[in-house]
N, CA, C and O atoms as a GROMACS GRO file, in nm:
protein
  228
    1UNK      N    1   0.083  -0.118   0.000
    1UNK     CA    2   0.000   0.000   0.000
    1UNK      C    3   0.088   0.124   0.000
    1UNK      O    4   0.193   0.128   0.063
    2UNK      N    5   0.043   0.224  -0.071
    2UNK     CA    6   0.119   0.348  -0.074
    2UNK      C    7   0.088   0.429   0.052
    2UNK      O    8  -0.014   0.407   0.117
    3UNK      N    9   0.175   0.523   0.084
    3UNK     CA   10   0.147   0.610   0.200
    3UNK      C   11   0.015   0.688   0.184
    3UNK      O   12  -0.056   0.711   0.282
    4UNK      N   13  -0.015   0.727   0.063
    4UNK     CA   14  -0.139   0.801   0.038
    4UNK      C   15  -0.262   0.712   0.065
    4UNK      O   16  -0.361   0.758   0.120
    5UNK      N   17  -0.254   0.587   0.025
    5UNK     CA   18  -0.364   0.493   0.050
    5UNK      C   19  -0.381   0.468   0.199
    5UNK      O   20  -0.493   0.459   0.248
    6UNK      N   21  -0.271   0.456   0.270
    6UNK     CA   22  -0.278   0.438   0.415
    6UNK      C   23  -0.341   0.558   0.484
    6UNK      O   24  -0.417   0.543   0.579
    7UNK      N   25  -0.309   0.678   0.436
    7UNK     CA   26  -0.370   0.798   0.492
    7UNK      C   27  -0.520   0.800   0.467
    7UNK      O   28  -0.597   0.841   0.553
    8UNK      N   29  -0.561   0.755   0.349
    8UNK     CA   30  -0.704   0.750   0.319
    8UNK      C   31  -0.774   0.654   0.414
    8UNK      O   32  -0.881   0.686   0.467
    9UNK      N   33  -0.717   0.538   0.436
    9UNK     CA   34  -0.778   0.440   0.527
    9UNK      C   35  -0.781   0.494   0.670
    9UNK      O   36  -0.880   0.477   0.741
   10UNK      N   37  -0.675   0.558   0.710
   10UNK     CA   38  -0.671   0.619   0.844
   10UNK      C   39  -0.780   0.724   0.858
   10UNK      O   40  -0.847   0.730   0.962
   11UNK      N   41  -0.800   0.804   0.756
   11UNK     CA   42  -0.906   0.904   0.756
   11UNK      C   43  -1.044   0.838   0.767
   11UNK      O   44  -1.128   0.880   0.847
   12UNK      N   45  -1.066   0.735   0.686
   12UNK     CA   46  -1.195   0.667   0.685
   12UNK      C   47  -1.224   0.604   0.822
   12UNK      O   48  -1.336   0.613   0.872
   13UNK      N   49  -1.123   0.542   0.882
   13UNK     CA   50  -1.140   0.485   1.016
   13UNK      C   51  -1.173   0.593   1.118
   13UNK      O   52  -1.260   0.575   1.204
   14UNK      N   53  -1.103   0.704   1.109
   14UNK     CA   54  -1.128   0.815   1.201
   14UNK      C   55  -1.268   0.871   1.188
   14UNK      O   56  -1.333   0.903   1.288
   15UNK      N   57  -1.315   0.884   1.064
   15UNK     CA   58  -1.450   0.935   1.042
   15UNK      C   59  -1.556   0.840   1.099
   15UNK      O   60  -1.651   0.883   1.163
   16UNK      N   61  -1.538   0.712   1.074
   16UNK     CA   62  -1.636   0.616   1.124
   16UNK      C   63  -1.638   0.613   1.276
   16UNK      O   64  -1.744   0.602   1.337
   17UNK      N   65  -1.521   0.621   1.338
   17UNK     CA   66  -1.514   0.624   1.484
   17UNK      C   67  -1.583   0.751   1.538
   17UNK      O   68  -1.655   0.745   1.637
   18UNK      N   69  -1.561   0.863   1.471
   18UNK     CA   70  -1.624   0.989   1.511
   18UNK      C   71  -1.777   0.979   1.500
   18UNK      O   72  -1.848   1.017   1.593
   19UNK      N   73  -1.826   0.928   1.386
   19UNK     CA   74  -1.971   0.915   1.367
   19UNK      C   75  -2.031   0.822   1.472
   19UNK      O   76  -2.139   0.850   1.525
   20UNK      N   77  -1.963   0.714   1.502
   20UNK     CA   78  -2.010   0.619   1.603
   20UNK      C   79  -2.020   0.688   1.739
   20UNK      O   80  -2.121   0.675   1.808
   21UNK      N   81  -1.916   0.761   1.776
   21UNK     CA   82  -1.913   0.831   1.905
   21UNK      C   83  -2.025   0.935   1.914
   21UNK      O   84  -2.095   0.943   2.015
   22UNK      N   85  -2.042   1.013   1.808
   22UNK     CA   86  -2.146   1.117   1.809
   22UNK      C   87  -2.286   1.058   1.814
   22UNK      O   88  -2.374   1.112   1.881
   23UNK      N   89  -2.307   0.948   1.745
   23UNK     CA   90  -2.438   0.881   1.751
   23UNK      C   91  -2.467   0.831   1.892
   23UNK      O   92  -2.579   0.846   1.941
   24UNK      N   93  -2.368   0.772   1.956
   24UNK     CA   94  -2.387   0.723   2.093
   24UNK      C   95  -2.417   0.838   2.188
   24UNK      O   96  -2.506   0.828   2.272
   25UNK      N   97  -2.342   0.948   2.175
   25UNK     CA   98  -2.365   1.064   2.260
   25UNK      C   99  -2.505   1.120   2.240
   25UNK      O  100  -2.574   1.154   2.335
   26UNK      N  101  -2.545   1.129   2.115
   26UNK     CA  102  -2.677   1.183   2.083
   26UNK      C  103  -2.787   1.092   2.135
   26UNK      O  104  -2.885   1.140   2.192
   27UNK      N  105  -2.771   0.961   2.117
   27UNK     CA  106  -2.872   0.866   2.164
   27UNK      C  107  -2.891   0.877   2.315
   27UNK      O  108  -3.003   0.866   2.365
   28UNK      N  109  -2.782   0.900   2.388
   28UNK     CA  110  -2.791   0.912   2.533
   28UNK      C  111  -2.867   1.037   2.577
   28UNK      O  112  -2.917   1.043   2.689
   29UNK      N  113  -2.877   1.136   2.489
   29UNK     CA  114  -2.945   1.261   2.524
   29UNK      C  115  -3.091   1.263   2.479
   29UNK      O  116  -3.167   1.352   2.518
   30UNK      N  117  -3.131   1.166   2.398
   30UNK     CA  118  -3.266   1.167   2.343
   30UNK      C  119  -3.368   1.111   2.443
   30UNK      O  120  -3.339   1.016   2.516
   31UNK      N  121  -3.485   1.171   2.444
   31UNK     CA  122  -3.595   1.126   2.529
   31UNK      C  123  -3.690   1.034   2.452
   31UNK      O  124  -3.746   0.940   2.510
   32UNK      N  125  -3.710   1.061   2.324
   32UNK     CA  126  -3.800   0.984   2.240
   32UNK      C  127  -3.741   0.845   2.215
   32UNK      O  128  -3.634   0.833   2.155
   33UNK      N  129  -3.810   0.741   2.260
   33UNK     CA  130  -3.758   0.605   2.250
   33UNK      C  131  -3.736   0.558   2.108
   33UNK      O  132  -3.636   0.492   2.079
   34UNK      N  133  -3.828   0.592   2.018
   34UNK     CA  134  -3.816   0.549   1.879
   34UNK      C  135  -3.697   0.615   1.811
   34UNK      O  136  -3.622   0.550   1.738
   35UNK      N  137  -3.681   0.744   1.835
   35UNK     CA  138  -3.568   0.817   1.777
   35UNK      C  139  -3.436   0.768   1.836
   35UNK      O  140  -3.337   0.756   1.766
   36UNK      N  141  -3.437   0.741   1.967
   36UNK     CA  142  -3.317   0.690   2.034
   36UNK      C  143  -3.274   0.557   1.973
   36UNK      O  144  -3.156   0.535   1.948
   37UNK      N  145  -3.370   0.468   1.949
   37UNK     CA  146  -3.340   0.338   1.887
   37UNK      C  147  -3.281   0.356   1.748
   37UNK      O  148  -3.186   0.287   1.711
   38UNK      N  149  -3.337   0.449   1.672
   38UNK     CA  150  -3.288   0.476   1.537
   38UNK      C  151  -3.142   0.523   1.540
   38UNK      O  152  -3.060   0.476   1.461
   39UNK      N  153  -3.111   0.614   1.629
   39UNK     CA  154  -2.974   0.668   1.639
   39UNK      C  155  -2.879   0.560   1.691
   39UNK      O  156  -2.763   0.554   1.648
   40UNK      N  157  -2.926   0.475   1.781
   40UNK     CA  158  -2.843   0.364   1.828
   40UNK      C  159  -2.811   0.267   1.714
   40UNK      O  160  -2.700   0.213   1.707
   41UNK      N  161  -2.907   0.246   1.626
   41UNK     CA  162  -2.884   0.161   1.509
   41UNK      C  163  -2.780   0.224   1.416
   41UNK      O  164  -2.697   0.154   1.358
   42UNK      N  165  -2.785   0.356   1.403
   42UNK     CA  166  -2.683   0.425   1.323
   42UNK      C  167  -2.544   0.405   1.383
   42UNK      O  168  -2.447   0.385   1.311
   43UNK      N  169  -2.536   0.410   1.514
   43UNK     CA  170  -2.407   0.388   1.582
   43UNK      C  171  -2.356   0.248   1.553
   43UNK      O  172  -2.237   0.228   1.528
   44UNK      N  173  -2.446   0.149   1.555
   44UNK     CA  174  -2.407   0.011   1.524
   44UNK      C  175  -2.358   0.000   1.380
   44UNK      O  176  -2.260  -0.069   1.352
   45UNK      N  177  -2.427   0.066   1.289
   45UNK     CA  178  -2.387   0.062   1.148
   45UNK      C  179  -2.248   0.119   1.130
   45UNK      O  180  -2.166   0.064   1.056
   46UNK      N  181  -2.220   0.231   1.196
   46UNK     CA  182  -2.088   0.292   1.184
   46UNK      C  183  -1.982   0.202   1.248
   46UNK      O  184  -1.868   0.198   1.201
   47UNK      N  185  -2.019   0.132   1.354
   47UNK     CA  186  -1.926   0.037   1.414
   47UNK      C  187  -1.895  -0.077   1.317
   47UNK      O  188  -1.780  -0.119   1.306
   48UNK      N  189  -1.997  -0.126   1.248
   48UNK     CA  190  -1.977  -0.233   1.150
   48UNK      C  191  -1.892  -0.186   1.032
   48UNK      O  192  -1.806  -0.260   0.983
   49UNK      N  193  -1.915  -0.065   0.988
   49UNK     CA  194  -1.836  -0.010   0.878
   49UNK      C  195  -1.690   0.004   0.922
   49UNK      O  196  -1.599  -0.029   0.847
   50UNK      N  197  -1.669   0.052   1.046
   50UNK     CA  198  -1.533   0.062   1.099
   50UNK      C  199  -1.465  -0.074   1.098
   50UNK      O  200  -1.351  -0.086   1.054
   51UNK      N  201  -1.536  -0.176   1.147
   51UNK     CA  202  -1.479  -0.311   1.151
   51UNK      C  203  -1.448  -0.363   1.011
   51UNK      O  204  -1.348  -0.432   0.990
   52UNK      N  205  -1.534  -0.330   0.916
   52UNK     CA  206  -1.510  -0.372   0.777
   52UNK      C  207  -1.383  -0.310   0.722
   52UNK      O  208  -1.301  -0.378   0.661
   53UNK      N  209  -1.369  -0.179   0.743
   53UNK     CA  210  -1.246  -0.111   0.698
   53UNK      C  211  -1.124  -0.170   0.768
   53UNK      O  212  -1.022  -0.196   0.704
   54UNK      N  213  -1.136  -0.190   0.899
   54UNK     CA  214  -1.023  -0.239   0.978
   54UNK      C  215  -0.981  -0.379   0.934
   54UNK      O  216  -0.862  -0.412   0.930
   55UNK      N  217  -1.080  -0.460   0.901
   55UNK     CA  218  -1.049  -0.598   0.860
   55UNK      C  219  -0.977  -0.603   0.725
   55UNK      O  220  -0.911  -0.702   0.693
   56UNK      N  221  -0.990  -0.497   0.645
   56UNK     CA  222  -0.920  -0.492   0.518
   56UNK      C  223  -0.768  -0.481   0.538
   56UNK      O  224  -0.690  -0.516   0.449
   57UNK      N  225  -0.729  -0.431   0.653
   57UNK     CA  226  -0.586  -0.416   0.681
   57UNK      C  227  -0.528  -0.549   0.720
   57UNK      O  228  -0.409  -0.558   0.748
   0.00000   0.00000   0.00000
């Protein structure tokens, strides 16, 4: 892998981790149960995407 490709993967991992963290934080602040569940599912999706990227390495 080239250094540029590694930087791209590092960026993608960082973004997915950030999205996951923000979704979890937001879900913890929500009162509406349905909306909270939806945001928690988004956090899970970002976690799965992170794992997919990570497993490529």
